[in-house]
MDAnalysis code that builds the backbone (N, CA, C; Angstrom):
import MDAnalysis as mda
import numpy as np

u = mda.Universe.empty(543, n_residues=181, atom_resindex=np.repeat(np.arange(181), 3), trajectory=True)
u.add_TopologyAttr("name", ["N", "CA", "C"] * 181)
u.add_TopologyAttr("resid", np.arange(1, 182))
u.add_TopologyAttr("resname", ["MET", "THR", "MET", "ASP", "PRO", "LYS", "ARG", "ARG", "THR", "LEU", "CYS", "ALA", "ILE", "MET", "LEU", "PHE", "LEU", "ILE", "SER", "SER", "PRO", "ALA", "ALA", "ALA", "SER", "HIS", "ARG", "GLY", "TRP", "GLY", "LYS", "ALA", "SER", "GLY", "ILE", "ALA", "ARG", "ASP", "ALA", "LEU", "VAL", "GLY", "VAL", "ALA", "LEU", "GLY", "VAL", "PRO", "ALA", "VAL", "GLN", "GLY", "ASP", "TRP", "HIS", "GLY", "ASP", "LEU", "GLN", "ALA", "ALA", "GLY", "SER", "LEU", "ILE", "ALA", "THR", "GLY", "GLY", "ALA", "THR", "TYR", "ALA", "LEU", "LYS", "GLU", "LEU", "ILE", "PRO", "GLU", "ARG", "ARG", "PRO", "ASP", "GLY", "SER", "ASP", "ARG", "LYS", "SER", "PHE", "PRO", "SER", "GLY", "HIS", "THR", "SER", "ILE", "ALA", "PHE", "ALA", "ALA", "ALA", "GLY", "THR", "LEU", "GLU", "ASN", "ARG", "TYR", "GLY", "TRP", "GLN", "ALA", "GLY", "LEU", "PRO", "ALA", "PHE", "ALA", "LEU", "ALA", "THR", "PHE", "VAL", "GLY", "VAL", "ALA", "ARG", "VAL", "GLU", "ALA", "ARG", "ARG", "HIS", "HIS", "TRP", "TYR", "ASP", "ALA", "VAL", "ALA", "GLY", "ALA", "ALA", "LEU", "GLY", "THR", "GLY", "THR", "ALA", "PHE", "ALA", "ILE", "THR", "ARG", "GLN", "ARG", "THR", "SER", "ASP", "VAL", "ARG", "LEU", "VAL", "PRO", "TRP", "GLY", "ASP", "GLY", "SER", "GLY", "GLY", "GLY", "LEU", "SER", "LEU", "ALA", "ALA", "ARG", "PHE"])
u.atoms.positions = np.array([
    [85.131, 126.981, 107.726],
    [86.381, 126.545, 108.293],
    [87.505, 126.971, 107.355],
    [88.498, 127.644, 107.882],
    [89.642, 128.053, 107.073],
    [90.793, 127.106, 107.331],
    [91.614, 126.949, 106.309],
    [92.742, 126.042, 106.397],
    [94.027, 126.867, 106.436],
    [94.954, 126.477, 107.298],
    [96.208, 127.222, 107.383],
    [97.010, 127.038, 106.091],
    [97.951, 127.924, 105.800],
    [98.689, 127.889, 104.530],
    [99.434, 126.575, 104.281],
    [99.969, 125.948, 105.317],
    [100.697, 124.694, 105.128],
    [99.765, 123.597, 104.649],
    [98.600, 123.498, 105.267],
    [97.636, 122.477, 104.840],
    [97.096, 122.786, 103.454],
    [96.862, 124.050, 103.161],
    [96.369, 124.438, 101.846],
    [97.389, 124.045, 100.771],
    [98.678, 124.267, 101.046],
    [99.729, 123.893, 100.101],
    [99.782, 122.380, 99.926],
    [99.705, 121.631, 101.027],
    [99.700, 120.173, 100.977],
    [98.542, 119.673, 100.127],
    [97.356, 120.206, 100.347],
    [96.179, 119.790, 99.576],
    [96.341, 120.137, 98.105],
    [96.888, 121.300, 97.798],
    [97.076, 121.705, 96.403],
    [98.052, 120.770, 95.695],
    [99.134, 120.409, 96.368],
    [100.112, 119.494, 95.766],
    [99.480, 118.137, 95.500],
    [98.750, 117.617, 96.474],
    [98.133, 116.306, 96.304],
    [97.060, 116.327, 95.211],
    [96.248, 117.375, 95.168],
    [95.242, 117.468, 94.121],
    [95.881, 117.558, 92.746],
    [96.995, 118.283, 92.634],
    [97.710, 118.355, 91.364],
    [98.200, 116.974, 90.942],
    [98.778, 116.234, 91.889],
    [99.289, 114.910, 91.557],
    [98.172, 113.955, 91.180],
    [97.030, 114.057, 91.875],
    [95.904, 113.188, 91.561],
    [95.358, 113.507, 90.174],
    [95.289, 114.796, 89.840],
    [94.689, 115.187, 88.572],
    [95.623, 115.027, 87.389],
    [96.920, 114.804, 87.621],
    [97.852, 114.611, 86.517],
    [97.563, 113.272, 85.849],
    [97.229, 113.279, 84.563],
    [96.865, 112.019, 83.911],
    [98.073, 111.116, 83.719],
    [97.865, 109.850, 83.956],
    [98.912, 108.866, 83.679],
    [98.815, 108.479, 82.214],
    [99.936, 108.181, 81.608],
    [99.922, 107.730, 80.221],
    [99.143, 106.428, 80.138],
    [98.556, 106.162, 79.005],
    [97.703, 104.993, 78.849],
    [98.489, 103.687, 78.865],
    [99.793, 103.727, 78.661],
    [100.576, 102.498, 78.630],
    [100.802, 101.957, 80.039],
    [101.132, 100.665, 80.077],
    [101.454, 100.044, 81.366],
    [102.648, 100.741, 82.011],
    [103.600, 101.103, 81.169],
    [104.799, 101.784, 81.674],
    [104.452, 103.143, 82.283],
    [103.522, 103.869, 81.646],
    [103.092, 105.169, 82.160],
    [102.416, 105.045, 83.512],
    [101.569, 104.026, 83.664],
    [100.915, 103.789, 84.957],
    [101.957, 103.468, 86.020],
    [102.940, 102.652, 85.656],
    [103.999, 102.301, 86.608],
    [104.790, 103.513, 87.061],
    [105.115, 104.381, 86.111],
    [105.873, 105.588, 86.443],
    [105.038, 106.525, 87.322],
    [103.766, 106.690, 86.971],
    [102.881, 107.559, 87.753],
    [102.727, 107.046, 89.187],
    [102.635, 105.725, 89.339],
    [102.483, 105.171, 90.693],
    [103.734, 105.410, 91.527],
    [104.893, 105.319, 90.903],
    [106.140, 105.581, 91.627],
    [106.265, 107.032, 92.049],
    [105.884, 107.943, 91.169],
    [105.929, 109.374, 91.496],
    [104.967, 109.688, 92.637],
    [103.756, 109.157, 92.567],
    [102.760, 109.425, 93.605],
    [103.193, 108.834, 94.951],
    [103.741, 107.614, 94.928],
    [104.233, 107.008, 96.176],
    [105.343, 107.850, 96.785],
    [106.294, 108.265, 95.963],
    [107.408, 109.071, 96.457],
    [106.923, 110.421, 97.003],
    [105.929, 111.001, 96.350],
    [105.367, 112.271, 96.832],
    [104.723, 112.086, 98.203],
    [103.986, 110.993, 98.376],
    [103.354, 110.732, 99.681],
    [104.396, 110.527, 100.774],
    [105.444, 109.792, 100.473],
    [106.519, 109.586, 101.461],
    [107.157, 110.924, 101.814],
    [107.413, 111.733, 100.807],
    [108.005, 113.055, 101.048],
    [107.129, 113.936, 101.910],
    [105.830, 113.900, 101.657],
    [104.898, 114.707, 102.448],
    [104.787, 114.150, 103.871],
    [104.726, 112.816, 104.005],
    [104.599, 112.206, 105.339],
    [105.807, 112.519, 106.214],
    [106.983, 112.608, 105.615],
    [108.192, 112.947, 106.373],
    [108.420, 114.457, 106.426],
    [107.980, 115.172, 105.408],
    [108.229, 116.603, 105.314],
    [107.322, 117.461, 106.164],
    [106.029, 117.125, 106.228],
    [105.088, 117.943, 107.007],
    [105.491, 118.007, 108.475],
    [105.788, 116.874, 109.117],
    [106.222, 116.977, 110.520],
    [107.514, 117.779, 110.675],
    [108.454, 117.597, 109.741],
    [109.733, 118.313, 109.836],
    [109.517, 119.819, 109.719],
    [108.679, 120.237, 108.772],
    [108.417, 121.663, 108.585],
    [107.753, 122.258, 109.827],
    [106.919, 121.480, 110.480],
    [106.211, 121.962, 111.665],
    [107.025, 121.792, 112.947],
    [108.218, 121.218, 112.830],
    [109.024, 120.981, 114.028],
    [108.453, 119.870, 114.903],
    [107.643, 119.010, 114.324],
    [106.996, 117.899, 115.027],
    [107.882, 116.662, 114.881],
    [108.947, 116.617, 115.671],
    [109.929, 115.548, 115.516],
    [109.384, 114.204, 115.960],
    [108.449, 114.183, 116.912],
    [107.796, 112.913, 117.281],
    [107.002, 112.381, 116.092],
    [106.300, 113.275, 115.403],
    [105.552, 112.880, 114.210],
    [106.462, 112.369, 113.106],
    [107.617, 113.007, 112.947],
    [108.572, 112.569, 111.928],
    [109.106, 111.173, 112.252],
    [109.440, 110.933, 113.517],
    [109.916, 109.606, 113.920],
    [108.836, 108.552, 113.749],
    [107.593, 108.912, 114.078],
    [106.492, 107.963, 113.909],
    [106.256, 107.650, 112.435],
    [106.326, 108.667, 111.580],
    [106.165, 108.448, 110.144],
    [107.272, 107.531, 109.623],
    [108.513, 107.815, 110.010],
    [109.633, 106.979, 109.575],
    [109.468, 105.549, 110.079],
    [109.066, 105.394, 111.331],
    [108.844, 104.061, 111.888],
    [107.758, 103.302, 111.148],
    [106.685, 103.990, 110.812],
    [105.592, 103.370, 110.078],
    [106.051, 102.916, 108.691],
    [106.803, 103.768, 108.010],
    [107.276, 103.426, 106.671],
    [108.275, 102.264, 106.713],
    [109.160, 102.276, 107.690],
    [110.154, 101.202, 107.810],
    [109.477, 99.877, 108.166],
    [108.557, 99.900, 109.127],
    [107.845, 98.677, 109.519],
    [107.025, 98.125, 108.354],
    [106.363, 99.007, 107.620],
    [105.574, 98.572, 106.472],
    [106.476, 97.967, 105.401],
    [107.591, 98.623, 105.126],
    [108.530, 98.084, 104.138],
    [109.062, 96.720, 104.533],
    [109.398, 96.560, 105.801],
    [109.896, 95.267, 106.280],
    [108.851, 94.169, 106.198],
    [107.628, 94.488, 106.606],
    [106.546, 93.495, 106.543],
    [106.224, 93.137, 105.094],
    [106.253, 94.130, 104.221],
    [105.992, 93.879, 102.804],
    [107.058, 92.953, 102.225],
    [108.306, 93.233, 102.512],
    [109.405, 92.403, 102.027],
    [109.254, 90.960, 102.526],
    [108.943, 90.800, 103.811],
    [108.790, 89.458, 104.385],
    [107.661, 88.693, 103.704],
    [106.530, 89.368, 103.476],
    [105.404, 88.694, 102.820],
    [105.730, 88.326, 101.379],
    [106.471, 89.165, 100.682],
    [106.871, 88.843, 99.306],
    [107.749, 87.587, 99.274],
    [108.582, 87.417, 100.301],
    [109.440, 86.230, 100.372],
    [108.643, 84.986, 100.768],
    [107.653, 85.149, 101.637],
    [106.867, 84.015, 102.127],
    [105.794, 83.554, 101.148],
    [105.260, 84.487, 100.336],
    [104.157, 84.160, 99.432],
    [104.606, 84.470, 98.000],
    [105.116, 83.473, 97.283],
    [105.666, 83.700, 95.938],
    [104.582, 83.799, 94.854],
    [103.871, 84.893, 94.828],
    [102.794, 85.129, 93.855],
    [103.380, 85.714, 92.571],
    [103.047, 85.093, 91.418],
    [103.538, 85.598, 90.129],
    [102.830, 86.897, 89.759],
    [103.602, 87.867, 89.261],
    [103.048, 89.144, 88.815],
    [102.210, 88.934, 87.548],
    [101.216, 89.791, 87.325],
    [100.413, 89.657, 86.102],
    [101.231, 89.762, 84.815],
    [102.330, 90.511, 84.836],
    [103.171, 90.625, 83.639],
    [104.171, 89.470, 83.528],
    [104.170, 88.568, 84.524],
    [105.021, 87.389, 84.498],
    [106.489, 87.646, 84.779],
    [106.857, 88.840, 85.225],
    [108.273, 89.191, 85.388],
    [108.961, 88.479, 86.551],
    [108.241, 88.209, 87.632],
    [108.830, 87.507, 88.773],
    [107.706, 87.003, 89.686],
    [108.095, 86.486, 90.846],
    [107.121, 85.954, 91.799],
    [107.120, 86.796, 93.091],
    [107.110, 88.103, 92.941],
    [107.129, 89.032, 94.085],
    [105.915, 89.963, 94.045],
    [104.773, 89.437, 93.662],
    [103.598, 90.291, 93.466],
    [102.883, 90.632, 94.772],
    [102.835, 89.690, 95.725],
    [102.021, 89.869, 96.931],
    [102.869, 90.238, 98.141],
    [102.476, 91.316, 98.842],
    [101.531, 92.386, 98.515],
    [102.217, 93.476, 97.693],
    [101.450, 94.442, 97.245],
    [102.017, 95.551, 96.481],
    [102.831, 96.452, 97.405],
    [104.122, 96.548, 97.152],
    [104.992, 97.399, 97.960],
    [104.707, 98.879, 97.773],
    [104.489, 99.302, 96.520],
    [104.162, 100.704, 96.270],
    [102.900, 101.094, 97.042],
    [101.894, 100.209, 96.979],
    [100.621, 100.503, 97.636],
    [100.771, 100.493, 99.155],
    [101.496, 99.535, 99.702],
    [101.638, 99.476, 101.156],
    [102.358, 100.718, 101.687],
    [103.402, 101.152, 100.998],
    [104.128, 102.346, 101.435],
    [103.262, 103.592, 101.285],
    [102.527, 103.690, 100.173],
    [101.649, 104.853, 99.961],
    [100.590, 104.934, 101.050],
    [99.982, 103.806, 101.405],
    [98.954, 103.816, 102.446],
    [99.557, 104.018, 103.832],
    [100.786, 103.575, 104.060],
    [101.446, 103.865, 105.335],
    [101.653, 105.367, 105.478],
    [102.089, 106.007, 104.412],
    [102.280, 107.462, 104.439],
    [100.949, 108.174, 104.650],
    [99.914, 107.750, 103.924],
    [98.592, 108.373, 104.053],
    [98.014, 108.154, 105.450],
    [98.151, 106.941, 105.973],
    [97.633, 106.650, 107.309],
    [98.341, 107.451, 108.386],
    [99.642, 107.635, 108.212],
    [100.408, 108.449, 109.152],
    [99.914, 109.889, 109.139],
    [99.720, 110.449, 107.947],
    [99.237, 111.835, 107.838],
    [97.844, 111.976, 108.452],
    [96.961, 111.027, 108.153],
    [95.598, 111.111, 108.691],
    [95.594, 110.953, 110.205],
    [96.300, 109.971, 110.698],
    [96.269, 109.705, 112.132],
    [96.944, 110.806, 112.935],
    [97.976, 111.405, 112.384],
    [98.714, 112.445, 113.107],
    [98.074, 113.823, 112.985],
    [97.579, 114.158, 111.769],
    [97.118, 115.523, 111.512],
    [95.643, 115.654, 111.180],
    [94.916, 114.557, 111.141],
    [93.475, 114.633, 110.931],
    [93.057, 114.452, 109.484],
    [91.771, 114.529, 109.287],
    [91.191, 114.234, 107.984],
    [91.587, 115.238, 106.899],
    [91.919, 116.470, 107.292],
    [92.298, 117.460, 106.283],
    [93.550, 117.019, 105.528],
    [94.466, 116.396, 106.205],
    [95.661, 115.852, 105.556],
    [95.394, 114.432, 105.055],
    [94.590, 113.685, 105.778],
    [94.353, 112.284, 105.442],
    [93.519, 112.050, 104.205],
    [92.499, 112.848, 103.998],
    [91.608, 112.628, 102.863],
    [92.338, 112.728, 101.522],
    [93.069, 113.817, 101.242],
    [93.801, 113.840, 99.968],
    [94.918, 112.792, 99.920],
    [95.519, 112.485, 101.062],
    [96.583, 111.478, 101.078],
    [96.020, 110.097, 100.747],
    [94.880, 109.742, 101.317],
    [94.266, 108.450, 101.003],
    [93.790, 108.402, 99.554],
    [93.320, 109.530, 99.017],
    [92.925, 109.572, 97.602],
    [94.134, 109.286, 96.711],
    [95.266, 109.896, 97.025],
    [96.479, 109.675, 96.241],
    [96.995, 108.242, 96.424],
    [96.913, 107.708, 97.633],
    [97.335, 106.329, 97.881],
    [96.449, 105.349, 97.104],
    [95.160, 105.642, 97.014],
    [94.254, 104.808, 96.233],
    [94.654, 104.832, 94.760],
    [95.027, 106.011, 94.262],
    [95.535, 106.118, 92.897],
    [96.741, 105.207, 92.707],
    [97.645, 105.174, 93.680],
    [98.836, 104.322, 93.576],
    [98.418, 102.867, 93.416],
    [97.488, 102.404, 94.243],
    [97.031, 101.013, 94.148],
    [96.402, 100.693, 92.797],
    [95.542, 101.584, 92.314],
    [94.906, 101.388, 91.009],
    [95.959, 101.392, 89.901],
    [96.910, 102.302, 89.987],
    [97.954, 102.398, 88.961],
    [98.819, 101.138, 88.924],
    [99.089, 100.538, 90.073],
    [99.884, 99.311, 90.095],
    [99.156, 98.170, 89.389],
    [97.844, 98.120, 89.551],
    [97.049, 97.100, 88.851],
    [97.023, 97.412, 87.356],
    [96.800, 98.679, 87.004],
    [96.767, 99.082, 85.592],
    [98.119, 98.874, 84.908],
    [99.194, 98.987, 85.655],
    [100.529, 98.759, 85.108],
    [100.824, 97.269, 84.925],
    [99.903, 96.427, 85.351],
    [100.036, 94.965, 85.291],
    [101.210, 94.458, 86.134],
    [101.518, 95.186, 87.203],
    [102.554, 94.744, 88.132],
    [101.946, 93.995, 89.314],
    [100.633, 94.173, 89.513],
    [99.953, 93.528, 90.647],
    [98.537, 93.140, 90.287],
    [98.055, 92.133, 90.994],
    [96.635, 91.760, 90.952],
    [95.899, 92.708, 91.890],
    [94.593, 92.806, 91.731],
    [93.821, 93.713, 92.592],
    [93.992, 93.351, 94.058],
    [94.062, 92.054, 94.363],
    [94.170, 91.648, 95.767],
    [95.550, 91.968, 96.349],
    [96.581, 92.072, 95.521],
    [97.894, 92.524, 95.999],
    [97.804, 93.967, 96.483],
    [97.085, 94.795, 95.711],
    [96.929, 96.209, 96.075],
    [96.077, 96.356, 97.333],
    [95.007, 95.572, 97.436],
    [94.153, 95.637, 98.632],
    [94.941, 95.200, 99.870],
    [95.719, 94.136, 99.747],
    [96.539, 93.671, 100.878],
    [97.579, 94.726, 101.256],
    [98.202, 95.348, 100.267],
    [99.166, 96.412, 100.540],
    [98.522, 97.587, 101.250],
    [97.308, 97.954, 100.817],
    [96.581, 99.057, 101.457],
    [96.272, 98.732, 102.912],
    [95.816, 97.515, 103.162],
    [95.495, 97.112, 104.537],
    [96.747, 97.075, 105.403],
    [97.829, 96.538, 104.872],
    [99.082, 96.458, 105.615],
    [99.613, 97.847, 105.957],
    [99.678, 98.728, 104.968],
    [100.200, 100.073, 105.202],
    [99.346, 100.876, 106.166],
    [98.027, 100.817, 105.977],
    [97.122, 101.560, 106.861],
    [97.196, 101.019, 108.290],
    [97.190, 99.704, 108.419],
    [97.255, 99.095, 109.752],
    [98.531, 99.448, 110.487],
    [99.647, 99.390, 109.789],
    [100.930, 99.741, 110.409],
    [100.951, 101.205, 110.821],
    [100.460, 102.075, 109.941],
    [100.443, 103.511, 110.255],
    [99.602, 103.800, 111.489],
    [98.434, 103.184, 111.576],
    [97.562, 103.441, 112.714],
    [98.086, 102.795, 113.989],
    [98.878, 101.735, 113.866],
    [99.461, 101.099, 115.050],
    [100.639, 101.909, 115.604],
    [101.384, 102.592, 114.735],
    [102.608, 103.273, 115.155],
    [102.404, 104.765, 115.397],
    [101.573, 105.407, 114.588],
    [101.415, 106.857, 114.658],
    [100.370, 107.238, 115.698],
    [100.654, 108.255, 116.456],
    [99.720, 108.783, 117.461],
    [99.153, 110.102, 116.982],
    [97.949, 110.394, 117.398],
    [97.276, 111.635, 117.011],
    [97.946, 112.857, 117.607],
    [97.967, 113.901, 116.809],
    [98.379, 115.194, 117.342],
    [97.142, 115.938, 117.829],
    [96.056, 115.855, 117.067],
    [94.746, 116.379, 117.462],
    [93.727, 115.305, 117.170],
    [92.571, 115.369, 117.801],
    [91.610, 114.282, 117.627],
    [90.170, 114.751, 117.440],
    [89.945, 115.896, 116.813],
    [88.580, 116.378, 116.639],
    [87.814, 115.589, 115.581],
    [88.369, 115.442, 114.396],
    [87.726, 114.729, 113.296],
    [88.735, 113.761, 112.705],
    [88.286, 112.499, 112.454],
    [89.197, 111.480, 111.937],
    [88.502, 110.603, 110.917],
    [89.288, 110.078, 109.978],
    [88.840, 109.010, 109.109],
    [89.297, 107.717, 109.760],
    [88.368, 106.779, 109.940],
    [88.678, 105.535, 110.621],
    [88.451, 104.371, 109.653],
    [89.500, 103.584, 109.337],
    [89.308, 102.435, 108.454],
    [88.579, 101.320, 109.187],
    [87.770, 100.552, 108.460],
    [87.060, 99.415, 109.048],
    [87.010, 98.295, 108.027],
    [86.797, 97.107, 108.490],
    [86.660, 95.966, 107.600],
    [86.017, 94.813, 108.322],
    [85.310, 93.985, 107.560],
    [84.735, 92.754, 108.089],
    [84.711, 91.736, 106.960],
    [84.035, 90.618, 107.156],
    [84.031, 89.552, 106.168],
    [83.380, 89.909, 104.852],
    [82.569, 90.956, 104.826],
    [81.861, 91.294, 103.589],
    [82.341, 92.586, 102.933],
    [83.342, 93.235, 103.475],
    [83.836, 94.463, 102.850],
    [84.614, 95.319, 103.820],
    [84.803, 96.571, 103.439],
    [85.534, 97.508, 104.273],
    [85.408, 98.898, 103.712],
    [85.969, 99.846, 104.403],
    [85.911, 101.225, 103.954],
    [86.469, 102.172, 104.990],
    [86.086, 103.433, 104.867],
    [86.502, 104.473, 105.790],
    [85.255, 105.113, 106.386],
    [85.286, 105.366, 107.671],
    [84.202, 106.076, 108.345],
    [84.726, 107.407, 108.841],
    [83.868, 108.416, 108.794],
    [84.219, 109.724, 109.320],
    [83.745, 109.781, 110.769],
    [84.644, 110.088, 111.687],
    [84.301, 110.190, 113.102],
    [84.615, 111.600, 113.586],
    [83.681, 112.202, 114.324],
    [83.867, 113.563, 114.844],
    [83.614, 113.559, 116.346],
    [84.419, 114.337, 117.060],
    [84.222, 114.491, 118.493],
    [83.737, 115.913, 118.740],
    [82.633, 116.043, 119.469],
    [82.054, 117.353, 119.767],
    [82.288, 117.730, 121.199],
])
């Protein structure tokens, strides 16, 4: 299977960002998570624009806005103290929710070729937020679920041959690979 130049470039950028080491300090992890989140948002909005897929661009923007709004509301409703003690806005992780909204939008709209590296980078964002001591692990997991759920609720598929499908139950969760023949 060959990949078109746009997807190859997208994958190369994401792999570069994933492989870039974060500094060992909490501050370095925080900075790395912000860069990775911003890169995912840029790709989620940029790929549809470059392809002239304005419906995809609107869906990506809608997913990011809805996720941001829901994240803000939950932070106000659930005053969880951050691990570093700086404030009571820990739950859920905003960086993680936005990163997973961007990744979910890319996967749902363009398939697993865009989704797999995007979800890998979004996972890095969640881990980095915990390592930066800005969030508890459950803040990052909640942010991931919120962002992914919003993206899959708002974004529609452009093609549907192969997809990564998130799942969860009382004992765990993950991603399943689904293919249509």
